[in-house]
SETIMAR-484426 format. One record per residue (C-alpha): residue number from 1; residue in three letters; x negated, z, y negated. Coordinates in steps of 0.1 Angstrom, whole numbers. Each point is the difference from the previous one (the first is absolute). Last residue first. Example, Ala and Ser with C-alpha at 12.3 -4.5 7.8 and 13.67 -1.06 7.14 Angstrom:
SETIMAR-484426
<2 'Ser' <-137 71 11>>
<1 'Ala' <14 7 34>>
This chain:
SETIMAR-484426
<535 'Lys' <-69 -115 -1024>>
<534 'Met' <-17 -32 11>>
<533 'Leu' <-30 18 16>>
<532 'Asp' <23 21 22>>
<531 'Glu' <19 -29 13>>
<530 'Gln' <-32 -20 7>>
<529 'Ile' <-14 30 19>>
<528 'Lys' <31 3 21>>
<527 'Asp' <2 -37 7>>
<526 'Ile' <-37 0 10>>
<525 'Leu' <6 29 24>>
<524 'Cys' <30 -16 17>>
<523 'Thr' <-18 -34 2>>
<522 'Ala' <-31 16 16>>
<521 'Gln' <21 20 25>>
<520 'Asp' <19 -31 11>>
<519 'Pro' <-32 -21 2>>
<518 'Pro' <-21 25 20>>
<517 'Leu' <-26 17 -23>>
<516 'Val' <-37 -7 -7>>
<515 'Ala' <0 -35 -15>>
<514 'Gln' <33 2 -18>>
<513 'Ile' <-11 32 -17>>
<512 'Thr' <-32 -16 -10>>
<511 'Lys' <19 -30 -15>>
<510 'Tyr' <22 24 -19>>
<509 'Ile' <-30 18 -15>>
<508 'Arg' <-15 -33 -10>>
<507 'Ser' <32 -10 -18>>
<506 'Val' <1 34 -17>>
<505 'Leu' <-35 -7 -14>>
<504 'Lys' <10 -35 -10>>
<503 'Gln' <30 14 -19>>
<502 'Glu' <-21 26 -17>>
<501 'Lys' <-24 -28 -12>>
<500 'Lys' <29 -22 -11>>
<499 'Gly' <15 28 -22>>
<498 'Tyr' <27 24 11>>
<497 'Lys' <35 3 -16>>
<496 'Thr' <10 -33 16>>
<495 'Leu' <-3 12 36>>
<494 'Gly' <20 -30 13>>
<493 'Gln' <-31 -21 1>>
<492 'Thr' <-12 24 27>>
<491 'Arg' <24 -16 25>>
<490 'Tyr' <-8 -36 -6>>
<489 'Ser' <18 -29 -16>>
<488 'Thr' <2 -35 13>>
<487 'Lys' <19 -26 -21>>
<486 'Lys' <-31 -17 -13>>
<485 'Lys' <-16 1 35>>
<484 'Ala' <30 -18 15>>
<483 'Lys' <-2 -27 -28>>
<482 'Ser' <-36 -6 9>>
<481 'Thr' <7 -2 37>>
<480 'Ser' <26 -27 -5>>
<479 'Glu' <37 3 7>>
<478 'Gly' <13 -3 35>>
<477 'Ala' <16 35 2>>
<476 'Thr' <25 -8 -26>>
<475 'Ser' <31 11 19>>
<474 'Glu' <-18 27 18>>
<473 'Asn' <-12 17 -32>>
<472 'Gly' <-30 23 -1>>
<471 'Asp' <-25 -28 -9>>
<470 'Phe' <-14 -8 35>>
<469 'Glu' <-18 -33 5>>
<468 'Asn' <-35 12 9>>
<467 'Asn' <5 10 36>>
<466 'Ser' <24 -27 11>>
<465 'Pro' <36 -4 -8>>
<464 'Glu' <27 3 28>>
<463 'Glu' <14 -32 16>>
<462 'Ala' <-11 7 36>>
<461 'Val' <15 35 -1>>
<460 'Lys' <35 -10 -10>>
<459 'Leu' <13 34 -11>>
<458 'Gly' <33 9 15>>
<457 'Lys' <-1 38 1>>
<456 'Ser' <-9 -1 37>>
<455 'Pro' <18 26 21>>
<454 'Tyr' <-19 24 23>>
<453 'Lys' <29 18 17>>
<452 'Lys' <23 -30 0>>
<451 'Asn' <-27 -23 13>>
<450 'Leu' <-7 25 27>>
<449 'Glu' <36 -1 10>>
<448 'Asn' <0 -38 2>>
<447 'Tyr' <-32 -2 21>>
<446 'Val' <13 27 24>>
<445 'Arg' <33 -18 4>>
<444 'Ser' <-17 -33 7>>
<443 'Phe' <-23 19 25>>
<442 'Val' <29 12 21>>
<441 'Asp' <21 -32 -1>>
<440 'Asp' <-29 -23 8>>
<439 'Gly' <14 -34 -9>>
<438 'Glu' <-20 -3 -32>>
<437 'Cys' <-30 24 4>>
<436 'Lys' <-26 -27 -3>>
<435 'Glu' <14 -15 -32>>
<434 'Lys' <0 34 -17>>
<433 'Gln' <-35 6 12>>
<432 'Arg' <-12 -33 -15>>
<431 'Gln' <17 9 -33>>
<430 'Leu' <-15 34 0>>
<429 'Ile' <-35 -14 6>>
<428 'Asp' <4 -23 -30>>
<427 'Lys' <13 28 -22>>
<426 'Ala' <-30 22 10>>
<425 'Lys' <-25 -27 -9>>
<424 'Thr' <15 -1 -35>>
<423 'Ala' <1 38 -2>>
<422 'Lys' <-37 2 10>>
<421 'Glu' <-9 -25 -28>>
<420 'Lys' <22 19 -25>>
<419 'Lys' <-16 33 9>>
<418 'Ser' <-35 -15 -8>>
<417 'Glu' <13 -14 -33>>
<416 'Leu' <13 35 -8>>
<415 'Glu' <-34 15 6>>
<414 'Ser' <-15 -26 -24>>
<413 'Ala' <27 7 -26>>
<412 'Ala' <-7 37 3>>
<411 'Lys' <-38 -6 -5>>
<410 'Asn' <7 -23 -30>>
<409 'Lys' <22 27 -16>>
<408 'Ser' <-27 27 6>>
<407 'Ala' <-26 -23 -15>>
<406 'Glu' <21 -8 -31>>
<405 'Asp' <5 37 -8>>
<404 'Ile' <19 31 9>>
<403 'Phe' <31 -18 13>>
<402 'Lys' <32 17 -9>>
<401 'Gly' <10 -23 -29>>
<400 'Glu' <37 1 7>>
<399 'Ala' <3 -37 7>>
<398 'Leu' <-31 -1 22>>
<397 'Asn' <9 31 19>>
<396 'Val' <35 -13 6>>
<395 'Asn' <-15 -34 11>>
<394 'Phe' <-24 16 24>>
<393 'Glu' <27 23 14>>
<392 'Arg' <23 -30 6>>
<391 'Tyr' <-27 -19 19>>
<390 'Ala' <-11 31 20>>
<389 'Asn' <36 5 12>>
<388 'Glu' <3 -36 10>>
<387 'Tyr' <-34 1 17>>
<386 'Glu' <8 31 20>>
<385 'Gln' <34 -14 11>>
<384 'Val' <-17 -31 13>>
<383 'Arg' <-26 20 19>>
<382 'Gln' <27 24 12>>
<381 'Leu' <19 -29 15>>
<380 'Glu' <-31 -11 18>>
<379 'Lys' <-7 35 14>>
<378 'Lys' <37 4 11>>
<377 'Ile' <-2 -33 18>>
<376 'Asp' <-31 10 19>>
<375 'Asn' <15 33 10>>
<374 'Ala' <31 -16 12>>
<373 'Lys' <-20 -26 20>>
<372 'His' <-20 28 17>>
<371 'Tyr' <32 19 7>>
<370 'Ile' <18 -29 16>>
<369 'Ser' <-30 -16 18>>
<368 'Tyr' <-7 32 20>>
<367 'Phe' <37 2 8>>
<366 'Val' <3 -36 12>>
<365 'Asp' <-33 -2 20>>
<364 'Tyr' <-10 33 16>>
<363 'Thr' <33 18 -2>>
<362 'Leu' <23 -29 11>>
<361 'Lys' <-21 -15 28>>
<360 'Lys' <-9 36 8>>
<359 'Leu' <36 8 8>>
<358 'Cys' <4 -27 26>>
<357 'Gly' <-33 7 18>>
<356 'Glu' <7 38 0>>
<355 'Phe' <34 -7 16>>
<354 'Phe' <-16 -20 28>>
<353 'Arg' <-25 28 6>>
<352 'Cys' <28 25 2>>
<351 'Glu' <20 -21 23>>
<350 'Asp' <-30 -5 23>>
<349 'Asn' <-6 38 2>>
<348 'Val' <-16 26 -23>>
<347 'Asn' <25 29 -2>>
<346 'Phe' <11 1 -35>>
<345 'Tyr' <-14 20 -29>>
<344 'Asp' <-1 36 -14>>
<343 'Arg' <28 12 23>>
<342 'Arg' <-24 24 16>>
<341 'Ala' <13 -10 35>>
<340 'Asn' <0 -37 -9>>
<339 'Pro' <29 -18 -16>>
<338 'Ile' <13 -28 22>>
<337 'Leu' <3 -36 -11>>
<336 'Leu' <13 -13 33>>
<335 'Pro' <36 9 -9>>
<334 'Ser' <-4 -25 -29>>
<333 'Val' <16 12 -32>>
<332 'Ala' <-30 11 -21>>
<331 'Phe' <11 5 -36>>
<330 'Ile' <-27 -7 -26>>
<329 'Glu' <6 17 -33>>
<328 'Gly' <-9 -7 -37>>
<327 'Val' <-21 7 -31>>
<326 'Phe' <-30 -20 -7>>
<325 'Tyr' <-33 0 -20>>
<324 'Phe' <-10 29 22>>
<323 'Asn' <-4 -20 32>>
<322 'Gly' <-29 -20 -15>>
<321 'Arg' <-22 29 -11>>
<320 'Glu' <-20 -1 33>>
<319 'Glu' <-6 -37 -4>>
<318 'Lys' <6 -27 25>>
<317 'Phe' <32 17 11>>
<316 'Phe' <15 7 34>>
<315 'Asn' <-31 20 11>>
<314 'Gln' <18 26 21>>
<313 'Lys' <-11 28 -23>>
<312 'Thr' <14 -19 -30>>
<311 'Leu' <33 -5 18>>
<310 'Thr' <2 37 8>>
<309 'Asn' <-9 13 -35>>
<308 'Glu' <35 5 -13>>
<307 'Asp' <8 21 31>>
<306 'Gly' <1 -1 37>>
<305 'Ile' <33 -14 15>>
<304 'Gln' <29 8 -23>>
<303 'Ile' <34 6 16>>
<302 'Asn' <25 -28 -6>>
<301 'Gly' <4 -5 37>>
<300 'Lys' <-35 -13 -2>>
<299 'Arg' <-17 0 -34>>
<298 'Leu' <-33 -14 -14>>
<297 'Arg' <-8 5 -37>>
<296 'Leu' <-12 -23 -27>>
<295 'Gly' <-16 18 -29>>
<294 'Arg' <13 23 -27>>
<293 'Met' <28 23 8>>
<292 'Gln' <-11 31 -19>>
<291 'Asn' <-10 -18 -33>>
<290 'Ile' <-24 27 -13>>
<289 'Thr' <-27 -17 22>>
<288 'Pro' <-5 -28 -25>>
<287 'Ile' <11 -36 10>>
<286 'Lys' <-31 -22 2>>
<285 'Lys' <4 -22 -31>>
<284 'Glu' <19 -29 -15>>
<283 'Phe' <22 -8 29>>
<282 'Asn' <26 -12 -26>>
<281 'Ser' <27 13 24>>
<280 'Ile' <18 -14 30>>
<279 'Gly' <9 27 25>>
<278 'Tyr' <-4 -5 37>>
<277 'Trp' <25 -3 28>>
<276 'Met' <-8 -2 37>>
<275 'Trp' <11 -13 34>>
<274 'Ala' <-13 6 36>>
<273 'Ile' <1 -14 35>>
<272 'Pro' <27 -26 -7>>
<271 'Lys' <5 -26 29>>
<270 'Asp' <-11 -35 -10>>
<269 'Asn' <-11 -6 36>>
<268 'Asp' <-37 1 -9>>
<267 'Asp' <6 34 -17>>
<266 'Val' <16 6 -34>>
<265 'Phe' <-11 17 -32>>
<264 'Met' <25 -1 -28>>
<263 'Glu' <-9 4 -37>>
<262 'Phe' <20 12 -30>>
<261 'Lys' <-7 0 -37>>
<260 'Val' <12 26 -25>>
<259 'Gly' <5 -4 -37>>
<258 'Tyr' <-9 15 -34>>
<257 'Ile' <-22 29 12>>
<256 'Ser' <-13 14 -32>>
<255 'Asp' <-33 5 -19>>
<254 'Tyr' <-19 24 -23>>
<253 'Lys' <24 29 -3>>
<252 'Glu' <-17 32 -13>>
<251 'Lys' <-11 32 15>>
<250 'Lys' <-7 36 -9>>
<249 'Gly' <-19 23 23>>
<248 'Ser' <-20 15 -29>>
<247 'Thr' <-33 -18 8>>
<246 'Gly' <5 -31 -21>>
<245 'Val' <29 -24 7>>
<244 'Pro' <5 -8 36>>
<243 'Arg' <14 -34 10>>
<242 'Tyr' <35 -9 10>>
<241 'Leu' <20 -26 19>>
<240 'Asp' <37 -5 -6>>
<239 'Thr' <27 -10 26>>
<238 'Val' <-1 32 20>>
<237 'Tyr' <-4 8 37>>
<236 'Pro' <4 37 8>>
<235 'Lys' <15 -4 35>>
<234 'Phe' <28 26 -3>>
<233 'Ile' <3 38 5>>
<232 'Gln' <32 21 0>>
<231 'Glu' <-4 35 -16>>
<230 'Glu' <14 29 22>>
<229 'Asn' <-35 16 5>>
<228 'Ile' <-12 -34 13>>
<227 'Leu' <29 -23 9>>
<226 'Val' <-1 -31 21>>
<225 'Arg' <30 -24 2>>
<224 'Tyr' <-11 -28 23>>
<223 'Glu' <-8 -37 -4>>
<222 'Asp' <-8 -25 27>>
<221 'Ile' <-6 -34 -15>>
<220 'Asn' <17 -24 24>>
<219 'Phe' <-10 -36 4>>
<218 'Gly' <23 -29 8>>
<217 'Asn' <-14 -24 -25>>
<216 'Asn' <28 2 -26>>
<215 'Ala' <0 38 4>>
<214 'Ala' <-38 3 -8>>
<213 'Tyr' <3 -23 -30>>
<212 'Lys' <30 19 -13>>
<211 'Arg' <-18 34 4>>
<210 'Ile' <-30 -13 -19>>
<209 'Pro' <22 -16 -27>>
<208 'Asp' <19 33 -3>>
<207 'Lys' <-31 22 -4>>
<206 'Tyr' <-15 -22 -27>>
<205 'Cys' <11 22 -30>>
<204 'Phe' <-19 30 11>>
<203 'Ser' <15 28 -20>>
<202 'Ser' <24 9 28>>
<201 'Ser' <-30 9 21>>
<200 'Tyr' <-1 -18 33>>
<199 'Pro' <17 16 30>>
<198 'Val' <-18 22 25>>
<197 'Pro' <-19 -8 32>>
<196 'Ala' <-29 25 -8>>
<195 'Ile' <-35 -9 -10>>
<194 'Ala' <0 -2 -38>>
<193 'Ser' <28 25 -6>>
<192 'Thr' <-17 23 25>>
<191 'Tyr' <-33 2 -18>>
<190 'Asp' <14 4 -35>>
<189 'Arg' <25 26 11>>
<188 'Val' <-26 19 20>>
<187 'Ala' <-23 1 -31>>
<186 'Glu' <29 13 -21>>
<185 'Val' <9 27 26>>
<184 'Asn' <-35 13 5>>
<183 'Leu' <4 19 33>>
<182 'Leu' <-14 -27 22>>
<181 'Asp' <-30 -3 -23>>
<180 'Glu' <-11 35 9>>
<179 'Ala' <-7 -11 36>>
<178 'Asn' <-33 18 7>>
<177 'Arg' <15 32 -14>>
<176 'Gly' <23 -1 30>>
<175 'Val' <38 -4 1>>
<174 'Lys' <15 33 12>>
<173 'Ile' <30 -15 18>>
<172 'Leu' <6 -37 4>>
<171 'Glu' <36 -5 9>>
<170 'Val' <14 -32 16>>
<169 'Lys' <37 -6 2>>
<168 'Phe' <22 -24 20>>
<167 'Tyr' <37 -3 -5>>
<166 'His' <34 -2 16>>
<165 'Asp' <28 25 -7>>
<164 'Glu' <35 -6 12>>
<163 'Lys' <-3 26 28>>
<162 'Glu' <-9 27 -25>>
<161 'Cys' <-31 21 8>>
<160 'Pro' <-12 28 23>>
<159 'Asn' <-38 6 3>>
<158 'Glu' <-24 -9 28>>
<157 'Lys' <-36 9 7>>
<156 'Tyr' <-33 -17 10>>
<155 'Ser' <-37 8 0>>
<154 'Thr' <-31 -21 -3>>
<153 'Ser' <-37 10 -3>>
<152 'Lys' <-8 9 37>>
<151 'Asp' <19 -30 14>>
<150 'Val' <-17 -24 -24>>
<149 'Leu' <-34 15 8>>
<148 'Ser' <7 -2 37>>
<147 'Ser' <7 -37 -3>>
<146 'Ala' <-31 -7 -20>>
<145 'Asp' <-25 18 23>>
<144 'Ile' <-15 34 -8>>
<143 'Lys' <-38 0 -2>>
<142 'Asn' <-3 29 -25>>
<141 'Asp' <-37 5 -7>>
<140 'Asn' <0 -25 -29>>
<139 'Asp' <26 20 -19>>
<138 'Ala' <11 -22 -29>>
<137 'Leu' <28 -17 21>>
<136 'Ile' <12 35 10>>
<135 'Asp' <3 12 -36>>
<134 'Lys' <17 -33 -10>>
<133 'Ile' <26 4 27>>
<132 'Leu' <6 36 -8>>
<131 'Lys' <6 -8 -36>>
<130 'Ala' <24 -27 9>>
<129 'Asn' <22 23 21>>
<128 'Trp' <26 -27 7>>
<127 'Ile' <36 11 -1>>
<126 'Cys' <28 -21 16>>
<125 'Val' <36 8 -10>>
<124 'Ser' <32 -14 15>>
<123 'Glu' <33 6 -19>>
<122 'Val' <29 2 24>>
<121 'Asn' <37 -7 -7>>
<120 'Glu' <-3 -35 14>>
<119 'Gly' <23 -29 -8>>
<118 'Lys' <-24 -15 -26>>
<117 'Ala' <-36 6 8>>
<116 'Ser' <-20 30 -13>>
<115 'Thr' <-36 4 -12>>
<114 'Ile' <-28 23 -10>>
<113 'Phe' <-37 -8 2>>
<112 'Arg' <-23 28 -12>>
<111 'Leu' <-37 -1 -9>>
<110 'Glu' <-19 32 -6>>
<109 'Asp' <-33 7 -16>>
<108 'Cys' <0 -31 -22>>
<107 'Val' <-19 -32 -8>>
<106 'Ser' <-15 -14 32>>
<105 'Ile' <30 7 22>>
<104 'Gly' <22 -21 -24>>
<103 'Gly' <-13 -32 15>>
<102 'Leu' <15 8 34>>
<101 'Arg' <32 -18 -9>>
<100 'Gly' <-19 -33 -3>>
<99 'Ile' <-11 -1 36>>
<98 'Gly' <29 -15 19>>
<97 'Arg' <-11 -36 -4>>
<96 'Phe' <32 -16 -12>>
<95 'Gly' <7 8 -36>>
<94 'Lys' <16 -27 -20>>
<93 'Asn' <24 -10 27>>
<92 'Asn' <16 -32 12>>
<91 'Asp' <-27 -23 13>>
<90 'Val' <-25 28 10>>
<89 'Ser' <27 16 20>>
<88 'Lys' <3 38 1>>
<87 'Gln' <-4 19 33>>
<86 'Ser' <-31 17 -14>>
<85 'Asp' <-27 10 25>>
<84 'Ala' <-30 7 -23>>
<83 'Ile' <5 37 5>>
<82 'Ser' <30 13 20>>
<81 'Glu' <7 37 -4>>
<80 'Met' <25 -4 -28>>
<79 'Ile' <18 -29 17>>
<78 'Lys' <3 19 33>>
<77 'Lys' <12 32 -18>>
<76 'Phe' <27 -18 -19>>
<75 'Asn' <15 -24 25>>
<74 'Ala' <29 22 14>>
<73 'Lys' <6 16 -34>>
<72 'Pro' <8 -33 -16>>
<71 'Ile' <-24 -11 -28>>
<70 'Gly' <12 -8 -35>>
<69 'Tyr' <19 -31 -10>>
<68 'Gly' <-7 1 -37>>
<67 'Asn' <8 25 -27>>
<66 'Asp' <-36 4 -10>>
<65 'Glu' <-23 29 -8>>
<64 'Ile' <-36 4 -12>>
<63 'Ile' <-9 36 -9>>
<62 'Ile' <-32 12 -15>>
<61 'Lys' <-12 36 -5>>
<60 'Arg' <-28 16 -19>>
<59 'Asn' <24 27 -12>>
<58 'Gln' <-9 -4 -36>>
<57 'Pro' <-5 -38 4>>
<56 'Glu' <35 -5 15>>
<55 'Ile' <4 -37 7>>
<54 'Thr' <34 -13 12>>
<53 'Ile' <3 -35 13>>
<52 'Phe' <35 -13 8>>
<51 'Ile' <6 -33 18>>
<50 'Ser' <35 -13 -5>>
<49 'Ala' <27 -22 16>>
<48 'Asp' <34 1 -15>>
<47 'Lys' <0 -36 -14>>
<46 'Pro' <-12 -12 34>>
<45 'Gln' <31 15 18>>
<44 'Leu' <-9 24 28>>
<43 'Ile' <15 6 35>>
<42 'Gly' <4 -37 8>>
<41 'Ala' <-27 -2 26>>
<40 'Ser' <-20 -26 -20>>
<39 'Val' <3 23 -31>>
<38 'Ala' <-13 29 20>>
<37 'Lys' <-29 -20 15>>
<36 'Asp' <-10 -13 -34>>
<35 'Ile' <1 35 -14>>
<34 'Gly' <-23 13 28>>
<33 'Asp' <-24 -29 -6>>
<32 'Ala' <-1 8 -37>>
<31 'Ser' <-7 36 8>>
<30 'Asn' <-30 -10 22>>
<29 'Gln' <-14 -21 -29>>
<28 'Ile' <6 28 -25>>
<27 'Tyr' <-20 23 24>>
<26 'Glu' <-29 -23 3>>
<25 'Arg' <-1 -9 -37>>
<24 'Tyr' <0 37 -10>>
<23 'Val' <-28 7 25>>
<22 'Ile' <-20 -27 -19>>
<21 'Arg' <-5 25 -28>>
<20 'Leu' <-30 12 20>>
<19 'Asn' <-20 -31 -10>>
<18 'Glu' <-29 -8 25>>
<17 'Tyr' <23 1 30>>
<16 'Met' <-4 5 38>>
<15 'Ala' <-28 26 1>>
<14 'Thr' <22 31 -5>>
<13 'Thr' <29 -13 22>>
<12 'Leu' <-3 -26 27>>
<11 'Asn' <-38 2 4>>
<10 'Glu' <3 38 0>>
<9 'Ile' <25 -1 28>>
<8 'Ile' <-23 -23 20>>
<7 'Asn' <-26 26 -5>>
<6 'Lys' <17 23 25>>
<5 'Gly' <-13 -20 30>>
<4 'Ile' <20 -23 22>>
<3 'Tyr' <-9 4 37>>
<2 'Ala' <11 -28 23>>
<1 'Met' <14 10 34>>
């Protein structure tokens, strides 16, 4: 007879997961299966189904409860004592390995499973002495086998209950200091809202198009009512994207999702194996971490597989940053795309490899091209905008006599000419890009939205005057250099109560300020000195 050592229990509990919060996912997943079974049996209406999570930080206690099918008394002990022997189907259930329920052992002193099935007036209770298990696992001299360890650390009892009751409850008693995050209500809400099979946030305006696409193609997005300390949670997708401002925790909007695009992945027989949606934005930058749902995420049964870094870890993008230009979800629908035991990726089989090939065609080629093209277009639009702003600023400075002297005016004119050349090239590039993106519904939208964000003021770059033709008036910009010089006045000439020597000295001071300070600071200081000298 084979001997199975106690360490198998450690491998399935304390050593199983890197992130202890995963125990919430495991118990939510089991609750969802219980609810599905109750709905299928006709003892629960979908609108009445709920999963309740209660976190009591002061008591160091967690309760996860559902009003699903429950477990009949006759099957209870066998199911509780069976490890990795689930009767669930990989095709129809979210949890099917029979090991997820043990996850709580690693984070508490006592783990309780409490249940009742409809028609029975008995509540069945299984108590795992999690502290004892961990003590024995840590004792190298104790050579107890796995089965004996389970028998030694579990006990059972029964309580009376109402015949109409049906539920399953998990209680984690005396949560350990090693699992402090499990008692942080806000952190748990953030985590579970991202990974759990819950509805989209009402503020996400693309929730209905996503649901409609799924329904039209025969897919179901499983959604359950999950409450944490009586507050329902939702997938926190939003339409606007934000960037941090300073170090105070404030943020500001910098981009928006203004459309969604769908993709279908099919096998060689045109049978769907997965589908996805992703948001169309300006793709201007890698989305900052303050946007909780950034990145493309894998899901099976609407439960997240891995996290926002999973596609990066699996080398789906040419660049590590690539995934974080996007927001979206990839739903696996093939029964052969099976989440692995840690649920951080799929079991690697032929279907998984085929899926990877399909997805990489999109992420390596199309997505890589999208955000690089978007960045290129933004830069060219900014070059045009920079020239137009500089052109107007030059003419204002000329008209208002804000140049210090002829040399400073000629330097500004030379810099403007350089910006003009770059802007002319930029307009040519933009025209070519516009022609290329015709017929591409995603990139056409990106191009148009970027044009709205970085609008041109309408200057015809190729017709603008050259370096020595400025006279401070756009309508007469073609007049001669001599006439331009006659009309030009300089800043220190406004200091009429000072003589020419004093004006020249002030002019030298202004030039020194311009040489040593950044432009904005130099202008501000010179304006202040000029204002004081004119009093």
